[in-house]
C-alpha positions as CSV (number, residue, x, y, z in Angstrom):
1,M,-22.5,5.8,14.1
2,T,-19.6,7.5,13.6
3,F,-15.9,5.7,14.1
4,S,-15.4,6.6,17.8
5,Q,-18.8,5.3,18.5
6,L,-18.5,1.9,16.9
7,P,-18.9,-0.7,19.8
8,Y,-15.8,-3.2,19.9
9,Q,-15.7,-6.7,21.8
10,R,-13.1,-9.5,21.4
11,P,-14.1,-12.0,19.7
12,D,-15.2,-15.1,21.5
13,L,-12.4,-17.8,20.1
14,K,-14.7,-20.9,21.3
15,D,-17.8,-19.2,19.7
16,I,-15.9,-19.3,16.4
17,L,-14.8,-22.6,16.2
18,N,-18.1,-23.8,17.1
19,Q,-19.5,-22.0,14.2
20,T,-17.1,-23.0,12.0
21,E,-17.8,-26.9,13.1
22,S,-21.4,-26.4,12.6
23,I,-21.1,-25.1,9.3
24,Q,-18.5,-27.7,8.1
25,S,-21.3,-30.4,9.2
26,Q,-24.0,-28.3,7.7
27,L,-22.2,-27.9,4.3
28,I,-21.8,-32.1,4.4
29,H,-25.2,-32.9,5.0
30,S,-26.9,-30.6,3.0
31,K,-28.8,-32.3,0.0
32,D,-29.9,-28.7,-1.9
33,I,-27.9,-26.1,-3.3
34,S,-30.1,-23.5,-2.6
35,K,-29.7,-24.4,1.5
36,T,-25.9,-24.8,0.8
37,I,-25.6,-21.3,-0.9
38,D,-27.6,-20.1,2.4
39,I,-24.9,-22.2,4.3
40,I,-21.8,-20.4,2.4
41,R,-23.3,-17.2,3.2
42,A,-23.4,-17.9,6.7
43,F,-19.8,-18.6,6.8
44,F,-19.3,-15.1,5.1
45,K,-20.7,-13.7,8.0
46,L,-18.9,-15.1,10.5
47,Q,-15.7,-13.8,8.7
48,D,-17.1,-10.4,8.6
49,Q,-17.8,-10.1,12.3
50,Y,-14.5,-11.3,12.9
51,D,-12.9,-9.1,10.3
52,T,-14.9,-5.9,11.8
53,M,-13.4,-6.8,15.3
54,A,-10.1,-7.2,13.6
55,Q,-10.3,-3.9,11.7
56,L,-11.1,-1.6,14.5
57,V,-8.3,-3.3,16.4
58,Y,-6.0,-2.4,13.8
59,I,-7.0,1.1,13.1
60,R,-7.6,2.3,16.8
61,Y,-3.9,0.6,17.9
62,S,-2.4,2.3,14.8
63,L,-4.0,5.5,16.1
64,N,-2.2,5.4,19.4
65,T,0.5,2.6,20.0
66,A,0.5,4.0,23.7
67,D,-3.1,2.4,24.1
68,P,-2.6,-0.2,26.9
69,F,-6.2,-1.7,25.5
70,Y,-6.0,-1.7,22.4
71,E,-2.2,-3.0,22.6
72,S,-3.6,-6.1,24.5
73,E,-6.3,-6.8,21.9
74,R,-3.4,-6.4,18.9
75,N,-1.5,-8.9,20.6
76,F,-5.0,-11.5,21.1
77,F,-5.3,-11.0,17.4
78,D,-1.7,-11.5,16.8
79,E,-1.8,-14.7,19.1
80,E,-5.1,-16.1,17.7
81,G,-5.2,-15.0,14.3
82,P,-3.6,-18.1,12.9
83,N,-5.9,-20.0,15.5
84,V,-9.2,-18.5,13.6
85,T,-7.7,-19.0,9.9
86,E,-7.0,-22.7,10.8
87,A,-10.9,-22.8,11.5
88,F,-11.6,-21.1,8.5
89,Q,-9.7,-22.9,6.2
90,K,-11.2,-25.8,7.6
91,V,-14.4,-24.6,6.1
92,I,-12.8,-23.7,3.2
93,Q,-11.9,-27.1,2.4
94,V,-15.2,-28.5,2.9
95,I,-16.3,-25.8,0.2
96,I,-13.6,-26.8,-2.1
97,D,-14.4,-30.4,-2.1
98,L,-18.4,-30.2,-2.3
99,K,-19.8,-32.3,-5.1
100,D,-22.1,-29.4,-6.1
101,R,-19.0,-27.0,-7.3
102,N,-20.4,-26.3,-10.9
103,D,-23.6,-25.1,-9.2
104,L,-21.8,-23.2,-6.9
105,E,-19.6,-21.9,-9.6
106,K,-22.7,-20.1,-11.1
107,A,-23.6,-18.6,-7.8
108,F,-20.1,-17.7,-6.7
109,G,-18.0,-17.7,-10.2
110,S,-14.8,-19.8,-11.1
111,L,-12.6,-17.2,-9.2
112,F,-14.4,-17.8,-6.0
113,F,-12.6,-21.6,-6.2
114,K,-9.0,-20.5,-7.3
115,K,-8.8,-17.9,-4.5
116,Y,-9.8,-20.9,-1.9
117,E,-7.4,-23.2,-3.7
118,Q,-4.7,-20.6,-3.3
119,Q,-5.4,-19.8,0.3
120,L,-4.7,-23.5,1.0
121,K,-1.5,-23.6,-0.4
122,T,-0.4,-20.9,2.2
123,F,-1.9,-22.6,5.7
124,D,-1.2,-25.7,7.1
125,P,-1.8,-26.3,11.3
126,S,2.1,-26.7,11.8
127,I,2.9,-23.3,10.9
128,K,0.4,-21.6,13.3
129,E,3.2,-20.7,15.8
130,H,5.3,-19.4,13.3
131,L,2.5,-16.8,12.0
132,V,2.0,-16.0,15.5
133,S,6.0,-15.1,15.7
134,E,5.7,-13.2,12.6
135,N,2.4,-11.2,13.3
136,K,4.8,-10.0,17.0
137,L,7.8,-9.1,14.9
138,V,5.7,-7.0,12.2
139,T,3.8,-5.4,15.3
140,E,7.4,-4.9,17.0
141,Y,8.7,-2.7,14.2
142,S,5.7,-0.9,13.8
143,K,5.9,0.4,17.5
144,L,9.5,1.3,17.2
145,I,9.3,3.3,14.1
146,A,5.8,5.0,15.9
147,S,8.2,5.2,18.7
148,A,10.7,7.9,17.2
149,R,11.4,10.8,19.5
150,I,13.8,13.2,17.3
151,E,15.1,16.4,18.4
152,F,15.3,19.0,16.1
153,D,14.7,22.7,15.5
154,G,14.2,22.8,19.2
155,N,11.5,20.4,19.2
156,V,11.0,16.9,19.5
157,L,9.5,15.0,16.4
158,N,8.1,11.7,14.7
159,L,9.5,10.6,11.4
160,S,6.4,12.3,10.0
161,K,6.9,15.4,11.0
162,M,10.6,15.7,10.1
163,A,9.2,15.4,6.7
164,P,8.8,19.5,6.1
165,Y,12.5,19.8,7.0
166,M,13.3,17.8,4.3
167,Q,12.3,20.3,2.0
168,S,13.5,23.5,3.9
169,L,15.0,26.1,1.4
170,D,17.9,26.1,3.6
171,R,20.5,23.3,2.3
172,N,22.1,23.0,5.8
173,V,18.8,22.0,7.6
174,R,18.1,19.4,4.8
175,H,21.3,18.2,5.4
176,D,21.0,18.1,9.3
177,A,17.3,17.1,9.2
178,Q,18.6,13.3,7.0
179,R,21.7,13.2,9.2
180,A,19.0,13.5,12.4
181,V,16.7,10.9,10.7
182,S,19.7,8.7,9.7
183,T,20.7,8.9,13.9
184,F,17.2,7.4,14.9
185,F,17.5,4.5,12.3
186,E,21.2,4.2,13.5
187,S,20.4,4.2,17.3
188,N,17.9,1.2,16.3
189,E,19.8,-0.5,13.7
190,D,20.7,-3.8,16.0
191,A,17.2,-3.8,16.7
192,L,15.8,-3.4,13.0
193,D,18.5,-6.4,11.9
194,D,17.3,-8.6,14.3
195,I,13.2,-7.9,13.5
196,Y,14.2,-8.4,10.1
197,D,16.4,-11.4,10.3
198,K,13.6,-13.2,12.2
199,L,11.1,-12.4,9.8
200,I,13.3,-14.2,6.9
201,N,14.2,-17.1,8.7
202,I,10.4,-17.6,10.0
203,R,9.2,-17.0,6.4
204,H,11.6,-19.1,5.1
205,K,10.6,-21.9,7.6
206,I,6.9,-21.5,6.5
207,A,7.8,-21.7,3.0
208,L,9.3,-25.0,3.9
209,K,6.9,-26.5,6.0
210,L,4.2,-25.9,3.3
211,G,6.3,-27.6,0.3
212,Y,7.5,-24.4,-1.1
213,E,11.2,-24.1,-2.3
214,N,11.6,-20.7,-0.7
215,F,9.0,-17.9,0.5
216,V,9.1,-15.9,-2.7
217,Q,6.2,-17.9,-4.3
218,L,4.7,-18.4,-1.4
219,G,4.7,-14.5,-1.1
220,Y,3.4,-14.2,-4.4
221,D,0.5,-16.8,-3.9
222,R,-0.4,-15.1,-0.2
223,L,-1.0,-11.8,-2.6
224,G,-3.4,-13.7,-4.4
225,R,-1.4,-12.9,-7.8
226,L,-3.2,-15.5,-9.9
227,D,-2.4,-14.4,-13.6
228,Y,1.9,-13.8,-13.4
229,D,4.4,-14.7,-12.1
230,Q,8.1,-13.9,-11.0
231,Q,9.5,-14.1,-14.5
232,D,6.9,-11.6,-15.5
233,V,8.1,-9.5,-12.6
234,E,11.5,-9.9,-13.6
235,V,10.7,-8.8,-17.3
236,Y,8.4,-5.9,-16.2
237,R,11.7,-4.4,-13.7
238,K,14.0,-5.2,-16.8
239,Q,11.8,-2.4,-18.7
240,I,12.0,0.0,-15.9
241,E,15.8,-0.3,-15.5
242,D,16.2,0.3,-19.4
243,D,13.3,2.8,-20.2
244,V,12.9,4.7,-16.9
245,V,15.9,4.8,-15.3
246,P,17.9,6.9,-17.5
247,Y,15.1,9.2,-18.2
248,V,14.9,10.0,-14.2
249,K,18.6,10.7,-14.6
250,T,17.6,13.3,-16.8
251,L,15.1,14.7,-14.3
252,I,17.6,14.7,-11.8
253,Q,19.8,16.9,-13.7
254,R,17.1,19.4,-14.5
255,Q,16.4,19.6,-11.0
256,E,20.2,19.5,-10.1
257,K,20.4,22.8,-12.3
258,R,17.1,24.6,-11.3
259,L,18.3,24.3,-7.6
260,G,21.5,25.8,-8.7
261,L,24.1,22.8,-7.4
262,N,27.1,21.7,-9.1
263,A,26.3,17.9,-7.2
264,I,22.7,17.1,-5.9
265,K,22.6,15.2,-3.1
266,S,20.1,12.6,-1.4
267,Y,19.1,15.7,0.9
268,D,18.5,17.8,-1.9
269,L,16.1,15.4,-3.7
270,G,13.1,16.4,-1.5
271,I,13.4,20.2,-2.5
272,K,12.1,20.9,-6.2
273,F,12.5,24.6,-6.9
274,L,14.9,26.8,-5.4
275,N,12.0,28.7,-4.1
276,G,10.5,25.9,-2.0
277,S,8.2,22.9,-3.6
278,A,4.8,23.3,-4.3
279,K,2.8,22.9,-0.6
280,P,-1.2,22.8,-0.1
281,K,-2.4,26.5,1.2
282,G,-4.3,25.8,4.4
283,N,-4.8,23.6,7.2
284,K,-6.5,20.2,7.5
285,E,-10.0,21.6,7.8
286,A,-9.2,23.7,4.5
287,L,-7.9,21.0,2.2
288,L,-11.1,18.2,3.7
289,E,-13.3,21.4,2.3
290,A,-11.3,21.9,-1.2
291,A,-11.6,18.1,-1.3
292,S,-15.5,18.0,-0.6
293,K,-16.0,20.7,-3.3
294,M,-13.6,18.9,-5.6
295,Y,-15.7,15.5,-5.5
296,Q,-18.9,17.4,-5.5
297,A,-17.6,19.0,-9.2
298,M,-16.1,15.3,-10.2
299,D,-19.0,12.8,-10.0
300,D,-22.6,12.6,-8.2
301,T,-21.5,9.1,-6.6
302,I,-17.7,10.0,-5.6
303,Y,-19.4,13.2,-3.7
304,T,-22.1,11.3,-1.9
305,F,-19.0,8.5,-0.8
306,F,-17.0,11.6,0.1
307,K,-19.8,12.7,2.2
308,F,-20.5,9.8,4.0
309,M,-16.9,9.7,5.4
310,L,-17.0,13.0,6.2
311,D,-20.5,12.8,8.2
312,H,-19.4,9.4,9.6
313,E,-15.6,10.7,10.7
314,L,-13.8,7.8,9.0
315,L,-10.7,10.0,8.2
316,D,-7.8,10.6,10.6
317,L,-5.4,12.8,9.3
318,D,-3.5,14.7,11.8
319,S,0.2,13.6,12.5
320,K,0.4,12.9,16.8
321,E,2.4,11.2,18.9
322,N,2.4,7.6,19.2
323,K,0.3,7.0,16.1
324,E,2.1,4.7,13.4
325,S,3.8,6.4,10.3
326,G,2.3,6.2,6.9
327,G,-1.4,6.3,5.6
328,Y,-3.5,3.4,4.4
329,A,-7.4,2.7,3.7
330,T,-9.2,-0.4,4.9
331,L,-12.8,-1.5,5.2
332,I,-14.9,-2.3,8.1
333,P,-17.0,-4.9,6.9
334,N,-20.4,-5.3,8.9
335,Y,-20.8,-1.5,8.5
336,G,-19.5,-0.7,5.1
337,Y,-17.3,1.6,6.6
338,P,-14.2,2.5,4.7
339,F,-11.7,4.5,7.0
340,I,-8.9,6.7,5.7
341,F,-5.8,6.9,7.8
342,A,-2.6,9.7,7.0
343,N,-0.4,11.9,8.7
344,F,-0.4,15.4,7.4
345,N,2.9,17.5,7.9
346,G,2.1,20.2,6.0
347,T,3.9,19.4,2.2
348,A,2.2,18.2,-0.7
349,H,2.1,14.8,0.1
350,D,-0.8,15.7,2.6
351,V,-2.7,16.6,-0.9
352,D,-1.5,13.3,-2.7
353,V,-2.1,10.8,0.3
354,L,-5.7,12.5,0.7
355,T,-6.9,12.1,-2.8
356,H,-4.6,8.4,-3.0
357,E,-6.4,6.9,-0.2
358,A,-9.8,8.6,-1.2
359,G,-9.3,6.3,-4.0
360,H,-9.0,2.9,-2.1
361,A,-12.2,3.9,0.0
362,L,-14.0,4.7,-2.7
363,Q,-13.5,1.3,-4.1
364,M,-14.2,-0.5,-1.0
365,Y,-17.1,1.7,-0.7
366,L,-18.5,0.7,-4.1
367,S,-17.9,-2.6,-3.5
368,K,-18.6,-3.1,-0.1
369,D,-21.7,-5.4,-0.9
370,L,-19.6,-8.3,-2.8
371,I,-18.7,-11.1,-1.2
372,P,-15.5,-11.5,1.2
373,E,-13.3,-12.8,-1.5
374,Y,-14.7,-10.5,-4.2
375,R,-14.8,-7.1,-1.7
376,H,-11.0,-6.5,-2.2
377,P,-8.8,-6.9,-5.3
378,T,-5.2,-7.9,-5.5
379,L,-2.8,-5.4,-4.5
380,E,-2.1,-4.0,-7.6
381,A,-5.3,-3.6,-8.8
382,A,-6.2,-1.7,-5.9
383,E,-3.6,0.7,-6.2
384,I,-4.8,1.5,-9.7
385,H,-8.0,3.0,-8.0
386,S,-6.0,5.2,-5.5
387,M,-2.9,6.2,-7.9
388,S,-5.5,7.1,-10.7
389,M,-7.4,9.2,-8.5
390,E,-4.4,11.4,-7.7
391,F,-4.6,12.4,-11.1
392,L,-8.1,12.4,-11.8
393,A,-7.9,15.1,-9.0
394,W,-5.9,17.1,-11.4
395,P,-8.4,19.7,-12.9
396,W,-9.4,20.8,-9.2
397,M,-5.8,21.1,-7.7
398,E,-5.8,25.0,-8.0
399,M,-8.3,24.8,-4.8
400,F,-5.4,23.3,-2.9
401,F,-2.0,24.8,-4.3
402,K,-3.4,28.2,-5.6
403,E,-0.6,30.0,-7.2
404,D,2.0,26.7,-6.7
405,T,-0.6,24.8,-8.7
406,Q,2.0,24.7,-12.1
407,K,4.6,23.6,-9.4
408,Y,2.5,21.0,-8.3
409,Y,1.7,19.2,-11.6
410,Y,5.3,19.3,-12.4
411,Q,6.4,17.6,-9.4
412,H,3.7,15.0,-9.0
413,L,4.3,14.0,-12.4
414,E,8.0,14.2,-12.3
415,G,7.3,12.4,-8.9
416,S,5.4,9.9,-10.2
417,I,7.9,8.7,-12.8
418,S,11.0,8.8,-10.5
419,F,9.1,6.4,-8.2
420,L,9.0,3.9,-10.8
421,P,13.1,2.7,-10.0
422,Y,12.3,3.0,-6.3
423,G,9.6,0.6,-6.7
424,A,11.4,-1.8,-8.4
425,L,14.5,-1.3,-6.5
426,I,12.6,-2.4,-3.3
427,D,11.1,-5.6,-5.2
428,H,14.4,-6.6,-6.5
429,F,16.0,-6.5,-3.1
430,Q,13.3,-8.5,-1.2
431,H,13.7,-11.5,-4.2
432,E,17.3,-11.4,-3.2
433,V,17.0,-11.9,0.2
434,Y,14.1,-14.1,0.1
435,R,15.8,-16.3,-2.1
436,H,19.6,-16.0,-0.5
437,T,18.7,-16.5,3.2
438,E,21.9,-17.3,4.2
439,L,23.0,-13.6,3.6
440,S,24.3,-12.0,6.9
441,K,22.6,-8.8,8.3
442,E,25.7,-6.9,6.5
443,D,25.4,-8.7,3.3
444,R,21.9,-7.6,2.8
445,K,22.5,-4.0,3.4
446,T,25.5,-4.6,0.4
447,V,23.1,-6.2,-2.0
448,F,20.3,-3.2,-1.1
449,R,23.1,-0.5,-2.0
450,T,24.4,-2.3,-4.6
451,L,21.0,-2.5,-6.2
452,E,20.4,1.1,-5.2
453,K,23.3,1.9,-7.7
454,R,21.5,0.4,-10.4
455,Y,18.1,1.4,-9.9
456,L,19.0,5.0,-8.6
457,P,22.5,6.0,-9.6
458,Y,21.9,9.5,-8.6
459,K,21.4,9.0,-5.3
460,D,24.3,10.5,-3.2
461,Y,24.2,10.2,0.5
462,D,27.2,12.6,0.8
463,D,28.6,12.2,4.2
464,D,25.7,10.1,5.8
465,A,27.9,6.8,6.2
466,F,25.1,4.8,7.7
467,L,22.9,5.5,4.4
468,N,25.7,5.1,2.3
469,K,26.3,1.2,3.7
470,G,22.5,0.3,2.3
471,T,20.1,0.6,5.2
472,F,17.7,3.3,3.1
473,W,15.1,0.1,3.2
474,Y,14.8,0.5,7.3
475,R,11.8,3.0,6.5
476,Q,10.0,1.2,4.1
477,I,7.2,-0.4,6.2
478,H,6.0,-3.1,3.4
479,V,9.7,-4.6,3.6
480,F,8.6,-6.0,7.0
481,S,5.0,-5.9,7.1
482,D,4.1,-6.5,3.5
483,P,6.7,-8.9,1.4
484,F,6.7,-8.4,-2.2
485,Y,3.8,-5.7,-1.7
486,Y,5.9,-2.9,-3.2
487,I,5.9,-3.5,-7.0
488,D,2.1,-3.4,-7.1
489,Y,2.5,0.4,-6.5
490,T,4.4,0.7,-9.6
491,L,2.3,-1.6,-11.9
492,A,-0.5,0.5,-10.9
493,Q,1.2,3.7,-11.5
494,V,1.8,2.4,-15.0
495,V,-2.1,2.1,-15.5
496,A,-2.9,5.4,-13.8
497,F,-0.3,6.9,-16.6
498,Y,-2.8,6.1,-19.0
499,F,-5.4,7.5,-17.0
500,W,-3.7,10.8,-16.6
501,N,-3.9,11.0,-20.6
502,A,-7.0,9.4,-21.1
503,F,-8.4,12.0,-18.6
504,R,-7.1,14.6,-20.8
505,V,-8.8,13.7,-23.6
506,N,-12.2,12.6,-22.6
507,K,-13.0,13.3,-18.8
508,E,-16.3,11.4,-19.2
509,A,-14.9,8.4,-20.8
510,A,-11.9,7.9,-18.5
511,L,-13.8,8.8,-15.2
512,K,-16.6,5.9,-16.3
513,T,-13.9,3.4,-16.9
514,Y,-12.1,4.3,-13.5
515,L,-15.6,3.7,-11.4
516,S,-16.1,0.3,-13.5
517,V,-12.6,-0.9,-12.4
518,C,-14.0,0.3,-8.9
519,Q,-17.0,-1.5,-9.0
520,V,-15.2,-4.8,-10.0
521,G,-13.6,-5.0,-6.7
522,G,-11.6,-8.1,-6.9
523,S,-14.2,-10.2,-8.7
524,M,-11.8,-10.4,-11.6
525,T,-7.9,-10.8,-11.5
526,F,-5.3,-7.9,-12.4
527,S,-4.8,-9.2,-16.1
528,S,-8.5,-9.5,-16.6
529,I,-9.7,-6.1,-15.2
530,L,-7.0,-4.5,-17.4
531,E,-8.0,-6.5,-20.6
532,S,-12.2,-6.0,-20.0
533,H,-11.8,-2.2,-19.6
534,Q,-9.0,-2.1,-22.2
535,L,-5.8,-0.8,-20.0
536,P,-2.7,-1.6,-20.5
537,L,-0.8,-4.6,-19.3
538,P,2.4,-3.6,-18.0
539,F,4.3,-6.5,-18.2
540,K,4.1,-6.3,-22.1
541,Q,7.2,-5.5,-23.4
542,G,7.5,-1.9,-24.6
543,M,4.6,-0.9,-22.5
544,I,6.1,1.6,-20.1
545,K,8.4,3.1,-22.8
546,Q,5.0,3.5,-25.0
547,L,3.1,5.1,-21.9
548,L,5.9,7.2,-21.0
549,E,5.6,9.2,-24.1
550,P,3.0,11.7,-23.2
551,L,4.5,12.1,-19.8
552,K,7.6,13.1,-21.2
553,D,6.3,15.6,-23.9
554,Y,4.0,17.4,-21.2
555,L,7.2,17.8,-18.7
556,D,9.7,18.8,-21.7
557,Q,7.2,21.4,-22.5
558,V,7.4,22.9,-19.0
559,D,10.3,25.9,-18.6
560,D,10.6,24.7,-15.2
561,M,13.2,27.0,-14.7
562,K,10.7,29.5,-14.0
563,L,8.4,27.9,-11.9
């Protein structure tokens, strides 16, 4: 079946509760280890049945937030999801308490139990109402962002379709586009502040009820981080501040020179060259055809996966009215179908998001037959698959960019390095607001702008008073929906820098390692995946500086004034 043909039926909550009670009873009374394993596998099947319907609703609602049916179903999952979590957690507790743990570890691995134990720390029936409120607030944010209708250039545009204007060769257009987007966010300032204020307060209450000092460690536990902590992340961010921020400043100075500007402003950052940034040649169909040829040339396994995606219509790439912003890949477990969601807008980002999300979807495709707890790695490991795929695709970029290929190489690598300080900024900001819940709505903006000047000292908002007071984070969905997720992109980016260099040295060996990392899924922790594949650990002091050297050498040899 194609994606549109996949049937949806709202899960029967009563049936789920009955099944989980039956599974608990069977586990408690089981006297045979093989039977116990079969019962646990029946639990996996129940989880997958529920998650399949949840994913269909998540995807179809994000494709059209104005669809009344899927809006109603999204509300159902927002409201009833915590009840299902409670039922599943009761089963997990029984599994944890089983006397046959040694035998079960032989069947499922010790990490299986560590993940379950961590999950139990993050839930208690007393927080169910708070979880419902949290879910609804995140949905409210997504709907508000998707509702953007910005009058510009004689059109009414959503946020995604404003992006090309930020890369206009006409500086006045770029300036006006930034102001137009800011006006949208400013008109919703009270609503956005209110949503985030409520999210922080609810998450803090949840953390206290669960026995945490604040939400920070709970946020880490929700993300399944087992082998690094807040101190490791602080050391890592300090590396970015010390070793990356100064170099990014030199890259911005080069950009300022290329553009012939006396002083580069925030609305200039999106245009990399005086004759325009690299843009893909052709429409969506042309890009998909190029991608198909690229993956066919790259590797048989990857091509089989991509053809599967095309044949089953598992990509939705066009930017449309009422479609949520951003891009993602997810898995519909009962069918083993990955799904790619994006918002093409005619910029190089279309190619980046296509290769990026294809990396995620490939991992899901290769890991789809693992047990639920091992099917998905933690997010920083998952981003290795996506960000590295962006670099593995480099030898075929001429099919997408033609005469702009060298331009693309420069702007992609420069952008990847320049992203690290922004990712660290978003992470640092979140640590501050969840550690200091007493901050007012205005205080948070001041904190963000103060940190912004540390991590992005070159960012001058010119006459945009709204952004100058520290509101850029409004447009970063992860701040609202997935607290502490964003640093994961940077951790993976650092590992992807290794693949950029390794693929240039030995394509076959690098690709073999990459596919192995994908196949592992979540059966290993982040650090274990890196160590077992002899990949660099970003937390290690000096590692970022070391990995940057070949990238800096490459960029320094480019005469970017001629691009």
